[in-house]
KEKE-3310 file (N, C-alpha, C; in steps of 0.2 Angstrom, whole numbers, plus 5000, padded with zeros to 4 digits):
npx = (5455:5440:5425:5417:5408:5395:5381:5371:5367:5372:5386:5388:5385:5397:5406:5406:5408:5421:5429:5430:5440:5455:5471:5485:5502:5509:5522:5533:5528:5530:5521:5504:5488:5472:5455:5442:5428:5417:5405:5397:5387:5382:5379:5377:5381:5384:5389:5381:5376:5365:5357:5355:5344:5341:5334:5334:5347:5353:5343:5335:5327:5334:5348:5356:5365:5369:5385:5393:5408:5419:5435:5450:5466:5484:5499:5516:5532:5548:5562:5581:5597:5604:5594:5577:5562:5546:5529:5513:5495:5478:5462:5446:5428:5415:5399:5384:5369:5357:5362:5365:5372:5384:5392:5407:5423:5441:5457:5473:5490:5507:5525:5541:5558:5569:5583:5601:5617:5627:5625:5626:5623:5608:5591:5577:5567:5553:5536:5520:5503:5485:5468:5453:5439:5436:5434:5418:5417:5424:5416:5402:5390:5381:5390:5402:5420:5431:5448:5464:5480:5498:5513:5531:5546:5563:5575:5589:5600:5614:5626:5639:5649:5652:5643:5637:5624:5618:5606:5596:5582:5571:5555:5541:5525:5508:5491:5476:5460:5442:5428:5420:5430:5443:5451:5458:5469:5486:5503:5518:5536:5548:5563:5575:5587:5597:5606:5611:5614:5619:5615:5622:5611:5602:5596:5592:5596:5596:5597:5587:5584:5571:5564:5551:5541:5525:5511:5497:5494:5484:5477:5468:5455:5451:5439:5439:5453:5469:5473:5485:5492:5503:5516:5530:5540:5549:5557:5566:5572:5573:5575:5571:5574:5569:5572:5563:5560:5561:5548:5543:5543:5549:5546:5550:5548:5552:5549:5554:5544:5541:5530:5527:5517:5513:5503:5491:5496:5490:5489:5501:5513:5522:5530:5529:5530:5525:5528:5524:5526:5522:5524:5518:5520:5513:5511:5515:5503:5497:5497:5499:5497:5501:5498:5503:5502:5506:5503:5505:5491:5488:5492:5480:5470:5473:5469:5462:5465:5477:5480:5481:5483:5480:5482:5478:5479:5474:5478:5475:5480:5474:5479:5469:5470:5479:5472:5463:5461:5458:5456:5458:5452:5455:5453:5456:5455:5460:5456:5462:5459:5466:5466:5457:5455:5442:5432:5435:5438:5444:5442:5438:5438:5432:5436:5431:5434:5429:5432:5430:5437:5435:5446:5447:5456:5456:5465:5481:5478:5466:5454:5442:5432:5425:5418:5414:5411:5411:5410:5411:5409:5412:5410:5416:5411:5397:5384:5394:5395:5394:5388:5391:5389:5395:5395:5403:5406:5417:5426:5440:5450:5465:5477)
npy = (5513:5521:5511:5509:5516:5524:5519:5505:5496:5502:5501:5487:5485:5492:5484:5472:5477:5482:5469:5467:5476:5480:5483:5495:5499:5513:5525:5515:5505:5510:5519:5517:5522:5522:5518:5515:5507:5504:5495:5495:5486:5490:5484:5491:5506:5516:5510:5506:5500:5486:5488:5502:5515:5519:5529:5540:5542:5543:5549:5542:5526:5517:5508:5502:5504:5508:5511:5520:5520:5530:5529:5537:5537:5536:5526:5527:5520:5520:5513:5515:5511:5507:5514:5519:5527:5530:5535:5539:5542:5543:5548:5549:5548:5546:5541:5540:5531:5534:5540:5554:5564:5562:5560:5561:5566:5560:5557:5548:5550:5546:5547:5541:5537:5525:5522:5518:5516:5507:5489:5485:5496:5503:5511:5521:5536:5545:5551:5553:5556:5558:5559:5554:5546:5543:5528:5523:5516:5521:5531:5530:5535:5548:5556:5562:5561:5568:5564:5570:5564:5565:5559:5559:5549:5542:5530:5518:5505:5496:5484:5483:5473:5457:5449:5458:5469:5486:5498:5512:5523:5537:5546:5558:5564:5568:5571:5576:5579:5582:5591:5587:5579:5585:5585:5574:5576:5575:5577:5569:5563:5551:5540:5527:5515:5500:5485:5470:5452:5444:5428:5418:5412:5423:5424:5434:5441:5453:5469:5484:5500:5512:5529:5540:5554:5562:5574:5583:5597:5607:5619:5614:5612:5604:5600:5614:5618:5619:5606:5595:5584:5578:5566:5555:5541:5527:5512:5496:5482:5465:5458:5449:5436:5421:5408:5394:5383:5378:5381:5389:5404:5415:5430:5442:5453:5459:5469:5480:5492:5509:5522:5539:5552:5569:5574:5567:5553:5541:5535:5531:5519:5504:5490:5474:5474:5466:5459:5447:5437:5423:5415:5403:5392:5381:5375:5381:5388:5392:5402:5405:5417:5421:5432:5439:5450:5463:5479:5496:5507:5512:5527:5533:5529:5535:5542:5551:5542:5529:5517:5500:5486:5470:5455:5441:5437:5430:5426:5419:5415:5410:5405:5401:5398:5405:5417:5419:5423:5418:5425:5427:5435:5434:5439:5442:5453:5462:5477:5489:5501:5514:5524:5536:5553:5559:5549:5543:5529:5514:5504:5490:5484:5470:5463:5453:5448:5442:5439:5436:5437:5437:5437:5441:5442:5445:5451:5459:5472:5473:5471:5462:5460:5452:5452:5447:5452:5450:5458:5458:5466:5467:5474:5481:5494:5503:5501:5500:5490:5481:5474:5471:5468:5467:5467:5467:5473:5476:5484:5487:5495:5498:5508)
npz = (5385:5381:5376:5360:5346:5333:5323:5325:5314:5303:5306:5306:5292:5287:5292:5285:5273:5273:5273:5261:5256:5250:5258:5259:5258:5267:5265:5264:5272:5285:5291:5297:5294:5302:5305:5316:5325:5337:5347:5361:5374:5389:5406:5416:5418:5427:5437:5449:5465:5468:5478:5479:5475:5459:5452:5462:5463:5449:5443:5434:5433:5425:5421:5411:5395:5378:5370:5358:5350:5340:5333:5325:5319:5319:5316:5318:5314:5313:5309:5310:5307:5323:5329:5334:5329:5335:5335:5338:5338:5343:5341:5348:5348:5360:5362:5371:5369:5378:5389:5386:5391:5396:5385:5377:5371:5367:5368:5365:5364:5359:5359:5355:5357:5354:5358:5353:5358:5357:5354:5368:5376:5378:5376:5380:5377:5380:5378:5384:5381:5387:5386:5395:5400:5417:5425:5431:5442:5454:5456:5456:5452:5441:5437:5426:5424:5416:5413:5411:5407:5408:5404:5405:5401:5403:5400:5403:5399:5403:5398:5406:5409:5402:5410:5419:5421:5422:5426:5424:5427:5424:5428:5426:5429:5428:5433:5429:5435:5432:5436:5452:5456:5457:5468:5468:5459:5454:5454:5450:5452:5448:5451:5447:5450:5446:5448:5439:5438:5424:5415:5402:5396:5397:5409:5424:5439:5452:5461:5465:5467:5472:5471:5474:5472:5476:5474:5477:5466:5468:5480:5493:5505:5520:5532:5535:5535:5528:5516:5514:5502:5499:5496:5500:5494:5495:5490:5489:5482:5476:5460:5445:5431:5425:5413:5415:5408:5391:5388:5397:5407:5420:5428:5439:5454:5470:5483:5498:5503:5507:5511:5515:5521:5521:5529:5540:5546:5547:5536:5531:5525:5527:5521:5512:5494:5478:5462:5450:5436:5427:5413:5402:5388:5381:5369:5352:5348:5360:5374:5390:5402:5419:5432:5448:5461:5472:5476:5475:5473:5456:5446:5441:5450:5462:5477:5492:5501:5507:5495:5492:5482:5480:5470:5458:5441:5426:5410:5396:5379:5364:5349:5336:5322:5309:5307:5317:5334:5351:5366:5384:5400:5417:5433:5450:5463:5477:5485:5496:5507:5516:5530:5526:5526:5526:5526:5538:5542:5537:5523:5511:5494:5484:5470:5456:5440:5423:5407:5389:5373:5356:5342:5324:5310:5294:5285:5285:5288:5293:5306:5316:5330:5344:5359:5378:5395:5413:5428:5446:5460:5477:5494:5509:5511:5513:5500:5490:5482:5466:5451:5434:5416:5400:5382:5368:5350:5337:5324:5313:5302:5293:5284)
capx = (5450:5432:5423:5415:5404:5391:5374:5372:5365:5378:5393:5388:5387:5403:5411:5405:5411:5428:5432:5432:5444:5462:5475:5491:5508:5511:5529:5536:5525:5532:5516:5498:5482:5467:5448:5440:5422:5416:5398:5397:5381:5384:5372:5377:5385:5387:5392:5378:5374:5358:5353:5354:5339:5344:5331:5336:5354:5355:5338:5331:5328:5337:5355:5361:5365:5374:5389:5396:5414:5422:5441:5454:5472:5489:5505:5522:5537:5554:5569:5586:5602:5601:5588:5569:5557:5539:5524:5506:5490:5472:5457:5441:5422:5411:5392:5378:5362:5352:5364:5370:5375:5391:5396:5414:5429:5447:5464:5479:5496:5513:5531:5546:5564:5572:5590:5606:5624:5630:5620:5627:5620:5602:5587:5572:5565:5546:5530:5513:5498:5480:5462:5448:5434:5437:5429:5413:5418:5426:5411:5396:5384:5381:5395:5408:5426:5437:5455:5470:5486:5503:5520:5538:5551:5569:5578:5595:5603:5621:5630:5646:5653:5647:5638:5633:5619:5617:5600:5592:5577:5567:5550:5538:5519:5502:5484:5471:5453:5437:5422:5420:5436:5450:5455:5462:5474:5492:5509:5523:5542:5552:5569:5576:5593:5598:5612:5609:5619:5615:5619:5622:5604:5598:5593:5594:5596:5598:5594:5585:5581:5567:5562:5545:5537:5520:5508:5492:5495:5479:5476:5462:5453:5448:5437:5441:5460:5473:5475:5492:5491:5510:5520:5537:5540:5556:5558:5572:5571:5576:5571:5575:5571:5572:5568:5562:5561:5560:5541:5540:5547:5546:5548:5548:5551:5549:5553:5551:5541:5539:5527:5525:5513:5515:5498:5487:5500:5487:5489:5508:5514:5529:5529:5532:5526:5528:5525:5527:5523:5524:5522:5519:5518:5514:5512:5516:5498:5494:5501:5496:5502:5499:5502:5502:5505:5503:5507:5501:5486:5491:5491:5473:5465:5475:5463:5464:5467:5482:5477:5485:5480:5483:5478:5480:5476:5476:5477:5476:5479:5475:5479:5466:5472:5483:5469:5459:5463:5453:5459:5453:5456:5451:5455:5453:5459:5458:5458:5462:5460:5468:5467:5455:5453:5435:5428:5437:5437:5448:5437:5441:5433:5435:5433:5431:5432:5429:5430:5433:5437:5437:5449:5448:5460:5456:5470:5485:5477:5458:5453:5436:5432:5418:5419:5409:5414:5407:5414:5407:5413:5409:5414:5414:5408:5389:5382:5400:5396:5391:5389:5391:5391:5396:5395:5405:5409:5422:5428:5446:5454:5471:5479)
capy = (5518:5519:5507:5513:5520:5522:5516:5497:5494:5506:5498:5480:5485:5495:5479:5468:5480:5482:5464:5467:5482:5479:5488:5497:5502:5520:5526:5509:5502:5513:5522:5515:5527:5518:5520:5509:5507:5499:5496:5491:5486:5489:5483:5496:5512:5520:5505:5507:5495:5484:5491:5509:5517:5522:5534:5546:5543:5547:5553:5537:5519:5513:5507:5500:5509:5506:5515:5520:5525:5530:5531:5538:5538:5533:5523:5528:5516:5521:5510:5517:5508:5504:5518:5517:5532:5529:5540:5537:5546:5541:5553:5545:5551:5541:5543:5535:5531:5535:5545:5557:5570:5559:5559:5564:5565:5560:5555:5545:5551:5544:5548:5538:5536:5520:5523:5513:5518:5500:5483:5485:5502:5506:5514:5524:5542:5545:5555:5551:5560:5554:5562:5548:5546:5539:5522:5525:5512:5525:5537:5527:5541:5551:5562:5561:5563:5567:5564:5571:5562:5566:5556:5558:5546:5541:5524:5516:5498:5495:5479:5485:5467:5452:5446:5463:5474:5492:5501:5517:5526:5543:5548:5562:5564:5571:5568:5581:5577:5586:5592:5586:5576:5588:5584:5568:5578:5573:5577:5564:5561:5545:5538:5521:5512:5495:5481:5463:5448:5440:5422:5417:5411:5429:5424:5438:5442:5459:5473:5489:5505:5517:5534:5544:5559:5565:5579:5587:5604:5612:5619:5611:5613:5599:5603:5622:5618:5617:5599:5593:5576:5576:5560:5552:5535:5523:5505:5493:5475:5460:5458:5444:5433:5414:5403:5389:5379:5381:5383:5394:5409:5418:5436:5445:5459:5459:5475:5483:5499:5514:5528:5543:5557:5576:5575:5561:5548:5535:5532:5529:5512:5501:5483:5471:5474:5461:5458:5441:5435:5417:5414:5396:5391:5374:5374:5386:5392:5394:5405:5408:5423:5422:5438:5439:5456:5467:5485:5503:5509:5516:5534:5535:5528:5539:5546:5553:5536:5525:5511:5494:5482:5463:5450:5437:5438:5424:5428:5414:5417:5404:5406:5395:5399:5412:5424:5419:5422:5418:5428:5427:5438:5432:5441:5443:5458:5466:5485:5490:5509:5516:5531:5541:5558:5561:5544:5542:5522:5509:5498:5487:5481:5463:5463:5447:5449:5437:5441:5433:5441:5433:5442:5439:5447:5443:5453:5461:5478:5473:5466:5462:5457:5453:5450:5448:5453:5451:5461:5458:5470:5467:5479:5483:5500:5502:5502:5501:5484:5482:5469:5474:5464:5471:5464:5472:5471:5481:5483:5491:5496:5502:5509)
capz = (5381:5382:5371:5355:5342:5327:5323:5324:5308:5299:5308:5303:5285:5286:5294:5279:5267:5275:5272:5254:5254:5250:5262:5255:5263:5267:5268:5265:5277:5291:5292:5297:5296:5303:5308:5321:5326:5343:5350:5368:5378:5396:5409:5423:5416:5432:5442:5455:5469:5468:5485:5478:5471:5454:5450:5465:5461:5443:5439:5431:5434:5419:5422:5405:5389:5372:5369:5351:5350:5334:5333:5321:5321:5315:5319:5314:5317:5309:5312:5306:5310:5328:5331:5332:5332:5335:5335:5337:5340:5343:5343:5348:5350:5362:5362:5374:5367:5383:5394:5381:5394:5396:5378:5376:5366:5370:5364:5367:5359:5362:5355:5358:5353:5356:5356:5355:5356:5354:5357:5375:5379:5375:5382:5377:5380:5377:5381:5382:5384:5386:5390:5394:5405:5422:5427:5436:5448:5460:5457:5457:5450:5435:5437:5423:5426:5412:5416:5407:5410:5404:5407:5401:5405:5401:5404:5399:5402:5400:5399:5407:5408:5399:5415:5423:5418:5426:5422:5427:5424:5428:5424:5429:5426:5431:5432:5430:5435:5430:5441:5459:5458:5456:5474:5465:5454:5456:5450:5453:5449:5452:5448:5449:5448:5449:5445:5439:5436:5418:5412:5395:5394:5398:5415:5428:5446:5453:5466:5462:5472:5468:5475:5472:5476:5473:5477:5473:5464:5469:5486:5496:5512:5523:5539:5535:5536:5522:5516:5510:5500:5497:5500:5498:5495:5493:5489:5488:5482:5471:5453:5441:5425:5424:5409:5418:5403:5385:5387:5402:5409:5427:5428:5446:5458:5477:5486:5504:5501:5512:5510:5521:5520:5525:5533:5541:5546:5547:5529:5530:5524:5526:5520:5505:5487:5473:5455:5448:5430:5425:5406:5400:5381:5381:5360:5348:5347:5366:5379:5397:5407:5426:5436:5455:5462:5478:5474:5477:5467:5449:5445:5439:5455:5469:5481:5498:5505:5504:5492:5491:5478:5479:5466:5453:5434:5421:5404:5391:5372:5360:5341:5334:5316:5307:5307:5322:5341:5357:5373:5390:5406:5423:5438:5457:5467:5484:5485:5502:5507:5523:5532:5522:5531:5524:5529:5545:5542:5532:5520:5505:5488:5481:5462:5452:5433:5419:5400:5384:5367:5349:5336:5317:5306:5288:5281:5290:5290:5295:5312:5319:5336:5349:5367:5383:5401:5420:5434:5452:5466:5484:5497:5516:5512:5511:5494:5486:5478:5460:5445:5427:5411:5394:5376:5362:5344:5335:5318:5312:5296:5292:5277)
cpx = (5444:5430:5418:5410:5400:5384:5375:5372:5372:5385:5393:5389:5394:5409:5412:5408:5419:5432:5434:5437:5451:5466:5481:5496:5508:5519:5533:5534:5526:5526:5509:5493:5476:5460:5445:5433:5420:5409:5399:5390:5383:5378:5371:5382:5388:5389:5388:5377:5367:5354:5352:5348:5343:5340:5332:5343:5356:5349:5334:5332:5332:5344:5360:5360:5370:5379:5392:5402:5417:5429:5446:5460:5477:5495:5511:5528:5543:5560:5575:5593:5601:5596:5582:5565:5550:5535:5517:5501:5483:5467:5450:5434:5417:5404:5388:5372:5357:5355:5368:5373:5383:5395:5403:5419:5436:5452:5469:5485:5502:5519:5536:5553:5568:5578:5595:5612:5628:5625:5621:5624:5614:5597:5582:5570:5558:5541:5524:5508:5491:5474:5457:5445:5436:5432:5424:5413:5420:5421:5404:5390:5385:5385:5403:5414:5431:5444:5460:5477:5492:5509:5525:5542:5558:5572:5584:5597:5609:5625:5637:5651:5648:5642:5634:5630:5617:5611:5598:5587:5573:5560:5546:5531:5514:5496:5480:5463:5448:5431:5424:5427:5443:5454:5460:5468:5480:5498:5515:5530:5545:5558:5571:5583:5594:5604:5610:5615:5615:5619:5619:5615:5599:5594:5595:5593:5599:5594:5592:5583:5576:5565:5556:5543:5531:5516:5502:5493:5490:5478:5469:5461:5450:5446:5439:5449:5464:5474:5481:5492:5499:5513:5526:5538:5547:5554:5563:5570:5575:5572:5575:5571:5574:5568:5569:5563:5560:5553:5539:5545:5544:5550:5546:5551:5548:5553:5550:5550:5539:5536:5525:5522:5514:5510:5495:5492:5497:5486:5496:5508:5521:5528:5531:5526:5529:5524:5528:5523:5526:5521:5524:5515:5519:5514:5513:5509:5494:5498:5497:5500:5498:5501:5499:5505:5502:5507:5501:5497:5490:5488:5484:5469:5468:5469:5466:5467:5474:5479:5482:5480:5484:5478:5481:5476:5478:5474:5479:5475:5480:5474:5476:5468:5476:5479:5464:5461:5458:5457:5454:5456:5452:5456:5452:5457:5456:5460:5457:5464:5460:5469:5464:5452:5445:5431:5429:5436:5440:5442:5441:5436:5437:5432:5435:5429:5434:5428:5434:5432:5439:5440:5449:5451:5461:5463:5475:5482:5469:5458:5446:5436:5425:5420:5413:5414:5409:5412:5409:5412:5409:5413:5411:5411:5401:5388:5387:5400:5392:5391:5387:5393:5391:5397:5397:5407:5412:5425:5435:5449:5459:5473:5487)
cpy = (5516:5515:5511:5514:5519:5521:5509:5495:5496:5503:5491:5480:5488:5489:5474:5471:5481:5476:5463:5472:5480:5485:5489:5499:5510:5521:5519:5505:5504:5516:5519:5521:5522:5521:5514:5511:5502:5500:5491:5492:5485:5489:5488:5501:5514:5516:5506:5500:5493:5487:5499:5511:5522:5529:5541:5547:5546:5549:5547:5530:5515:5514:5506:5505:5505:5512:5514:5524:5524:5533:5532:5539:5536:5530:5525:5524:5516:5519:5513:5515:5505:5509:5516:5523:5529:5534:5538:5541:5543:5546:5548:5550:5546:5544:5538:5536:5534:5541:5550:5564:5568:5558:5564:5562:5565:5557:5551:5547:5549:5545:5545:5537:5531:5519:5518:5516:5512:5496:5483:5490:5505:5508:5517:5531:5543:5550:5553:5555:5557:5558:5556:5549:5541:5534:5525:5520:5515:5531:5535:5532:5544:5558:5560:5564:5562:5568:5564:5569:5563:5564:5556:5553:5545:5535:5522:5509:5498:5489:5481:5480:5463:5449:5451:5468:5480:5495:5507:5520:5532:5544:5553:5563:5568:5569:5573:5578:5583:5586:5592:5583:5579:5587:5577:5569:5576:5574:5571:5564:5555:5543:5531:5518:5505:5491:5474:5459:5444:5435:5422:5415:5417:5428:5430:5438:5448:5463:5480:5494:5511:5522:5538:5549:5562:5570:5581:5595:5609:5613:5618:5611:5607:5601:5610:5622:5616:5609:5598:5585:5574:5570:5559:5544:5531:5516:5502:5485:5471:5459:5453:5441:5427:5411:5397:5382:5381:5383:5388:5399:5413:5425:5439:5450:5459:5465:5477:5490:5503:5520:5533:5549:5562:5576:5568:5555:5541:5532:5530:5521:5509:5493:5481:5473:5470:5461:5452:5439:5428:5416:5407:5396:5384:5371:5380:5391:5394:5396:5408:5412:5423:5428:5437:5446:5458:5474:5490:5505:5513:5523:5536:5534:5531:5543:5549:5547:5534:5518:5506:5489:5476:5458:5447:5437:5433:5426:5423:5417:5411:5406:5400:5393:5404:5418:5425:5418:5422:5420:5428:5432:5437:5434:5441:5447:5461:5473:5486:5497:5511:5523:5538:5546:5560:5556:5542:5534:5520:5504:5495:5485:5474:5463:5456:5449:5444:5440:5436:5437:5437:5438:5438:5444:5444:5445:5457:5468:5478:5468:5468:5458:5457:5450:5451:5448:5453:5454:5461:5462:5469:5471:5479:5489:5499:5504:5504:5494:5486:5476:5473:5469:5468:5465:5469:5469:5477:5479:5488:5491:5500:5502:5510)
cpz = (5381:5376:5366:5352:5336:5328:5321:5317:5304:5300:5306:5296:5283:5287:5288:5273:5267:5273:5265:5251:5255:5254:5258:5259:5262:5269:5268:5271:5284:5294:5291:5299:5297:5306:5311:5324:5332:5345:5356:5372:5386:5401:5416:5422:5422:5438:5450:5458:5468:5473:5484:5473:5465:5452:5455:5465:5455:5439:5435:5433:5431:5422:5416:5399:5384:5370:5362:5352:5343:5335:5327:5323:5316:5319:5315:5317:5311:5312:5307:5310:5316:5332:5329:5334:5331:5337:5334:5340:5338:5345:5343:5351:5353:5363:5365:5371:5371:5387:5389:5385:5396:5390:5379:5371:5369:5365:5367:5361:5363:5356:5359:5354:5357:5354:5357:5353:5353:5356:5364:5378:5375:5379:5378:5380:5376:5381:5379:5385:5383:5390:5388:5400:5410:5423:5432:5442:5455:5461:5459:5457:5443:5436:5433:5424:5420:5415:5411:5410:5406:5408:5402:5405:5399:5404:5400:5403:5398:5402:5400:5407:5406:5404:5419:5419:5423:5422:5427:5424:5428:5424:5428:5425:5430:5429:5433:5430:5434:5436:5448:5460:5458:5463:5473:5460:5457:5452:5454:5449:5453:5448:5452:5447:5451:5445:5445:5437:5430:5415:5405:5392:5395:5405:5419:5435:5449:5459:5462:5469:5469:5473:5471:5475:5472:5477:5473:5472:5466:5477:5489:5502:5514:5530:5540:5536:5529:5522:5512:5508:5498:5500:5496:5498:5492:5493:5487:5488:5477:5466:5449:5435:5425:5419:5412:5415:5397:5383:5391:5405:5415:5427:5435:5450:5465:5480:5493:5502:5507:5510:5515:5518:5524:5530:5534:5541:5546:5541:5527:5530:5524:5526:5513:5499:5483:5467:5452:5441:5428:5417:5404:5393:5380:5373:5358:5346:5354:5371:5385:5401:5413:5430:5443:5457:5469:5478:5476:5471:5462:5449:5445:5445:5462:5471:5488:5504:5503:5502:5490:5487:5478:5475:5462:5446:5430:5415:5398:5384:5368:5352:5337:5327:5315:5309:5313:5330:5346:5362:5378:5395:5412:5428:5444:5460:5473:5484:5492:5503:5515:5524:5529:5527:5530:5527:5536:5546:5536:5529:5514:5501:5486:5475:5459:5445:5429:5411:5395:5377:5361:5344:5329:5313:5299:5283:5287:5292:5293:5301:5314:5325:5340:5356:5373:5389:5408:5424:5440:5457:5472:5488:5505:5517:5509:5504:5489:5481:5471:5455:5438:5422:5404:5388:5371:5356:5341:5328:5317:5305:5295:5285:5277)
residu = (MET:PRO:ARG:ALA:THR:GLY:VAL:PHE:GLY:ARG:SER:ILE:LEU:ALA:ALA:SER:LEU:VAL:ALA:ALA:ILE:PRO:SER:TRP:ALA:LEU:TRP:ASP:ASP:LYS:LEU:GLU:VAL:PHE:ALA:GLN:GLU:ASN:ILE:THR:ARG:ASP:SER:ASN:VAL:PHE:ARG:LEU:SER:ASP:ARG:THR:ASP:ALA:ALA:SER:GLU:ILE:GLY:THR:SER:ARG:ARG:SER:ASP:THR:ILE:TYR:THR:THR:SER:LEU:GLY:PHE:LEU:LEU:ASP:VAL:PRO:TYR:SER:LEU:GLN:ARG:TRP:GLN:LEU:SER:TYR:THR:TRP:TYR:ASP:ALA:ARG:PHE:LYS:THR:PHE:ASP:ASP:VAL:ASN:HIS:ARG:GLY:HIS:VAL:GLY:ARG:ALA:ALA:TRP:LEU:TRP:SER:VAL:THR:PRO:HIS:LEU:THR:GLY:ASP:VAL:GLY:TYR:GLN:THR:GLN:ARG:ALA:MET:ALA:SER:PHE:ALA:ASN:ILE:GLN:GLY:ARG:ARG:PRO:ASP:LEU:VAL:THR:GLN:ARG:MET:ALA:TRP:ALA:ASN:ALA:ALA:TRP:MET:MET:LEU:PRO:SER:TRP:ARG:LEU:HIS:ALA:ALA:VAL:ASN:ALA:GLY:GLU:ALA:ARG:HIS:SER:GLY:GLU:ARG:GLU:GLU:ASN:ASP:ILE:GLU:LEU:ALA:ALA:GLY:GLU:ALA:GLY:LEU:SER:TYR:VAL:THR:ALA:ALA:ASP:ASN:ARG:LEU:GLY:VAL:ALA:PHE:ARG:ARG:GLU:ARG:GLY:ARG:ASN:PRO:ARG:GLU:ARG:LEU:LEU:PHE:GLY:LEU:PRO:PHE:ASP:ASN:GLU:TYR:GLU:GLN:GLU:SER:VAL:GLY:VAL:GLN:GLY:ARG:TRP:ALA:VAL:THR:GLY:LEU:SER:ARG:PHE:ASP:GLY:ARG:VAL:ASP:TYR:THR:ARG:ARG:ARG:TYR:VAL:GLN:PHE:ALA:GLN:ARG:ASP:TYR:SER:GLY:PRO:THR:PHE:HIS:PHE:THR:TYR:THR:TYR:THR:PRO:THR:GLY:LYS:LEU:THR:ILE:ALA:THR:VAL:ALA:GLN:ARG:ASP:ILE:ALA:PRO:LEU:GLU:ASP:ILE:THR:SER:SER:PHE:VAL:LEU:VAL:THR:GLY:VAL:THR:VAL:ARG:PRO:ASP:TRP:ALA:ILE:THR:ASP:LYS:ILE:ASN:LEU:ARG:GLY:HIS:PHE:ALA:TYR:SER:ARG:TRP:GLU:TYR:PHE:GLY:ASP:PRO:LEU:LEU:SER:GLN:ASP:PHE:GLU:HIS:ARG:VAL:ARG:HIS:ALA:GLY:ILE:THR:LEU:PHE:TYR:ARG:PRO:THR:ARG:ARG:ILE:ALA:LEU:SER:THR:GLY:VAL:THR:ARG:GLU:VAL:ARG:THR:SER:SER:LEU:ALA:ASN:ALA:ASP:TYR:THR:VAL:ASP:THR:VAL:MET:VAL:GLU:GLY:ARG:ILE:GLY:PHE)
# end
């Protein structure tokens, strides 16, 4: 969700007053209503290359701005017997101090039913909707793209025998872009089934098969001819979980994935994909999660190319005290773009990201945070590189 809102002096005053306000429970503490204010200073709002003439690209030589985002919402979590119902909604208003033409409003809504027939047969059904501004990293210009995403899903897991677990999942979703980027609209549906062997220590090893189909619902012309971005994708692989020691755990999945497009076969892909997470907790206050992955680009980054993302992320989380947390996010990724019919060339981006955030929670319902990030992208595509630094402060109060 975009970073957030208000007038700086007013927000600091509000944050100082908030610390003195007690919170109270709603509906036996099952419902929380909250308000949140975020101020972010962004050094390169439109992710422009240093080699780009900003004045000709966005109409001004200025690249930085301060963004104020106000959020209001609620969280509902209702357990009953073996069931649990969850409902949440957040509305936000993002305002730019200088580039006010990209001011916008958005939302995130989610509903889920975590069902259970018995402790051995469980699953969840849910729906999520979101409207937010797309990252300017894929636009590099003063052309805002508001993206509306919707996703529905259902899954189930059955311990049919003490050591054998059967799971299945289906999901369907869509993304709708605005303005010039309607070409990236997508509808997709996917299903998965798998079988795993589970030990008494909850270690797992199994196989799974997944099938996915996606298409652009809009009719589009390319070089004066109809362009069909439809694809089909299948993957089969091994997945598992292993508690290495009492302080560490390994979760992973390796697949052989094949994607085939209706048009422009140069985008077709056959090869390995994987996702590994190693979680290490050396003390009760420090957790380090390391993720290595090679996967197809996520829904919001789908383009006319086939995009393969390979990278590693390290996320340390240090609970300094019961009220203070320090979290880091350090990542390196390689984004490979294949067979783009518009550019007629393959290219790649390399992205390095580093960020640190400090959280302070004086009471259960009040949270304050501040953080800094730096992101550097280099690219084999002309003028697609950029550097951006951000600094943010945020306050949240719940009731």
